[in-house]
C-alpha positions as CSV (number, residue, x, y, z in Angstrom):
1,M,6.6,-31.3,-63.5
2,E,4.7,-28.1,-64.1
3,S,4.2,-26.0,-61.0
4,R,0.8,-24.4,-60.3
5,D,-0.3,-21.4,-58.3
6,Y,-3.8,-21.1,-56.8
7,L,-5.2,-17.8,-55.5
8,F,-8.0,-18.0,-53.0
9,K,-9.8,-15.0,-51.5
10,V,-10.9,-15.9,-48.0
11,L,-13.3,-13.7,-46.0
12,V,-12.9,-13.3,-42.3
13,I,-16.2,-12.0,-40.8
14,G,-18.0,-11.7,-37.5
15,N,-18.9,-9.1,-34.9
16,G,-16.3,-6.6,-33.8
17,H,-13.9,-7.5,-31.0
18,V,-14.1,-11.3,-31.6
19,G,-10.5,-11.5,-32.8
20,K,-10.6,-11.3,-36.6
21,T,-7.7,-8.9,-37.0
22,S,-5.7,-10.8,-34.4
23,L,-6.4,-14.0,-36.3
24,V,-5.1,-12.6,-39.5
25,H,-1.9,-11.2,-37.9
26,R,-1.3,-14.4,-36.0
27,Y,-1.6,-16.5,-39.1
28,V,0.3,-14.3,-41.5
29,N,3.0,-12.9,-39.2
30,D,2.9,-15.3,-36.2
31,K,2.4,-12.4,-33.9
32,F,-0.2,-11.5,-31.3
33,N,-1.0,-8.0,-29.9
34,K,-3.7,-7.3,-27.4
35,H,-4.4,-3.9,-28.9
36,Y,-5.4,-3.4,-32.5
37,K,-7.2,-0.5,-34.0
38,I,-10.8,-1.2,-34.9
39,T,-11.0,-2.2,-38.6
40,V,-12.8,0.3,-40.7
41,G,-14.2,-1.2,-43.9
42,V,-11.7,-4.0,-44.8
43,D,-8.1,-4.8,-44.4
44,F,-6.0,-7.2,-46.5
45,A,-3.2,-9.7,-45.9
46,L,-1.5,-12.3,-48.1
47,K,-0.2,-15.7,-47.0
48,V,1.8,-17.9,-49.4
49,L,1.7,-21.7,-48.7
50,P,3.9,-24.2,-50.5
51,W,1.0,-26.7,-50.6
52,S,2.9,-29.6,-52.4
53,D,6.0,-30.2,-54.5
54,T,4.2,-28.7,-57.5
55,E,1.4,-26.5,-56.0
56,T,1.5,-23.1,-54.3
57,V,-1.5,-21.6,-52.6
58,R,-1.8,-17.9,-52.2
59,L,-4.4,-16.8,-49.6
60,Q,-5.8,-13.3,-49.9
61,L,-7.4,-12.7,-46.4
62,W,-10.1,-10.1,-46.2
63,D,-10.6,-8.9,-42.6
64,I,-14.0,-7.3,-42.8
65,A,-15.1,-4.8,-40.1
66,G,-17.7,-6.0,-37.7
67,Q,-20.2,-3.3,-38.5
68,E,-20.2,-4.0,-42.2
69,R,-23.0,-6.5,-42.1
70,F,-25.4,-3.6,-41.7
71,T,-24.3,-1.9,-44.9
72,S,-24.5,-2.7,-48.6
73,M,-20.7,-2.9,-48.8
74,T,-20.5,-6.6,-48.0
75,R,-21.7,-7.5,-51.5
76,I,-18.6,-5.7,-52.9
77,Y,-16.3,-7.3,-50.4
78,Y,-17.6,-10.8,-50.8
79,K,-17.3,-10.8,-54.6
80,E,-15.2,-13.7,-56.1
81,A,-14.5,-15.2,-52.6
82,S,-13.5,-18.8,-52.5
83,G,-14.0,-19.5,-48.8
84,C,-15.0,-17.9,-45.5
85,I,-14.2,-17.8,-41.8
86,I,-16.9,-16.7,-39.4
87,M,-15.7,-16.0,-35.9
88,F,-17.3,-15.4,-32.5
89,D,-16.1,-14.9,-28.9
90,V,-17.1,-17.9,-26.6
91,T,-17.3,-15.4,-23.7
92,D,-19.8,-13.2,-25.6
93,S,-23.1,-15.0,-26.5
94,S,-24.3,-12.1,-28.6
95,S,-21.4,-12.5,-31.0
96,F,-22.4,-16.2,-31.3
97,R,-26.0,-15.3,-32.1
98,S,-24.9,-12.8,-34.7
99,C,-23.2,-15.6,-36.6
100,S,-26.6,-16.5,-38.0
101,S,-27.0,-13.1,-39.6
102,W,-23.4,-13.2,-40.9
103,K,-24.0,-16.6,-42.6
104,E,-27.3,-15.5,-44.1
105,D,-25.7,-12.3,-45.4
106,L,-22.9,-14.3,-46.9
107,D,-25.1,-17.0,-48.5
108,S,-27.4,-14.3,-50.0
109,K,-24.6,-12.4,-51.7
110,V,-22.0,-14.9,-52.9
111,T,-21.8,-18.5,-54.1
112,L,-19.3,-20.7,-55.9
113,A,-19.4,-20.7,-59.7
114,G,-21.7,-23.7,-59.7
115,G,-24.2,-22.1,-57.3
116,S,-23.1,-23.9,-54.2
117,P,-22.5,-22.0,-50.9
118,L,-18.9,-21.0,-50.1
119,P,-17.1,-23.4,-47.8
120,C,-17.3,-21.7,-44.5
121,I,-15.7,-22.7,-41.2
122,L,-17.0,-21.5,-37.8
123,L,-14.4,-20.6,-35.2
124,A,-15.2,-20.4,-31.5
125,N,-12.4,-18.0,-30.5
126,K,-10.9,-17.0,-27.1
127,C,-11.4,-20.6,-25.9
128,D,-8.6,-19.9,-23.4
129,L,-10.9,-17.6,-21.5
130,S,-13.7,-18.4,-19.1
131,P,-16.5,-18.6,-18.4
132,W,-17.9,-19.7,-21.7
133,E,-21.3,-18.2,-22.5
134,V,-21.9,-20.8,-25.3
135,S,-22.1,-24.5,-24.9
136,H,-20.3,-27.0,-27.2
137,A,-23.7,-28.6,-27.9
138,S,-25.1,-25.2,-29.1
139,I,-22.1,-24.6,-31.4
140,E,-22.4,-28.1,-32.8
141,Q,-26.1,-27.8,-33.6
142,F,-25.7,-24.4,-35.1
143,S,-22.8,-25.4,-37.3
144,K,-24.6,-28.5,-38.6
145,T,-27.9,-26.7,-39.3
146,N,-26.4,-23.6,-41.0
147,G,-24.3,-25.2,-43.6
148,F,-20.8,-24.8,-42.2
149,I,-18.1,-27.3,-43.2
150,G,-17.3,-27.7,-39.5
151,W,-16.3,-25.7,-36.4
152,M,-13.2,-25.5,-34.2
153,E,-12.2,-24.0,-30.9
154,T,-9.4,-21.4,-31.4
155,S,-7.3,-19.2,-29.3
156,V,-5.4,-16.6,-31.2
157,K,-3.5,-15.6,-28.1
158,D,-2.3,-19.1,-27.5
159,N,-2.0,-19.9,-31.2
160,K,-4.4,-22.8,-30.7
161,N,-5.8,-24.4,-33.9
162,I,-5.2,-21.4,-36.1
163,N,-3.1,-23.2,-38.7
164,E,-5.2,-26.3,-38.4
165,A,-8.4,-24.5,-39.0
166,I,-7.2,-22.6,-42.0
167,S,-5.5,-25.7,-43.4
168,F,-8.9,-27.5,-43.2
169,L,-10.5,-24.6,-45.1
170,V,-7.8,-24.6,-47.8
171,E,-8.2,-28.3,-48.3
172,K,-11.9,-27.8,-49.0
173,M,-11.2,-24.9,-51.4
174,M,-8.6,-27.1,-53.3
175,V,-11.3,-29.8,-53.7
176,N,-13.9,-27.3,-54.9
177,R,-11.6,-26.1,-57.7
178,Q,-11.8,-29.6,-59.1
179,D,-15.0,-30.5,-61.0
180,V,-15.4,-33.8,-59.2
181,P,-17.9,-35.1,-56.7
182,H,-16.8,-35.0,-53.1
183,P,-18.4,-36.0,-49.8
184,E,-20.4,-33.4,-47.9
185,Q,-19.3,-32.3,-44.5
186,D,-21.8,-32.7,-41.6
187,G,-20.7,-29.4,-40.1
188,G,-19.6,-31.0,-36.8
189,R,-16.6,-30.2,-34.7
190,I,-13.3,-30.7,-36.5
191,Q,-11.1,-33.1,-34.6
192,V,-7.3,-32.3,-34.7
193,D,-5.7,-35.7,-34.4
194,S,-2.4,-34.8,-35.9
195,P,-0.4,-31.6,-36.5
196,A,-1.4,-29.5,-39.5
197,K,0.3,-30.2,-42.8
198,E,4.0,-29.3,-42.5
199,A,3.8,-27.3,-45.6
200,N,1.3,-25.0,-44.0
201,Q,3.6,-24.2,-41.1
202,K,6.2,-23.0,-43.6
203,G,4.2,-20.3,-45.2
204,C,5.9,-17.0,-46.0
205,C,4.9,-13.5,-46.8
């Protein structure tokens, strides 16, 4: 049977210091470091996933600096993206409020080929810390009313829900590449009832 490769460009956006760079390093290299240099402009990383017996997914992760929303550069960075991750820090309510501007910026500058919004997942990061400055109800309402495919609590430090969240996004991008109708997501909290696909845990590169 013929093997197929799919390349997806995934944007990782949000305010500075919410854990975007840590997320990428955790997902790609399975490593966590408390101290990263502030991203200037954009950084890139590649993750290769053996998605099925005949399909390989190559994720090109674009870690975009937190201050870039205020420049015209995001239009260039967003070009030809297939999906997006918007992150905030649950202990910093201002980073949550900024997600609205990030989503508006994203939707105004890039869409899928058919004109639909990019599938975008909202990550409530640093869930291992307390106190939270954002309630579950606020996150739920915001995600549903702003067109996200769903949201999930994550802790890059504890490696909680990282693979699961990105696996969920990849599944949506794989569906979008097919010209077939598919059910809309209500944007609610994504329940993790079982481990992420085994294939996703075996990614390399």
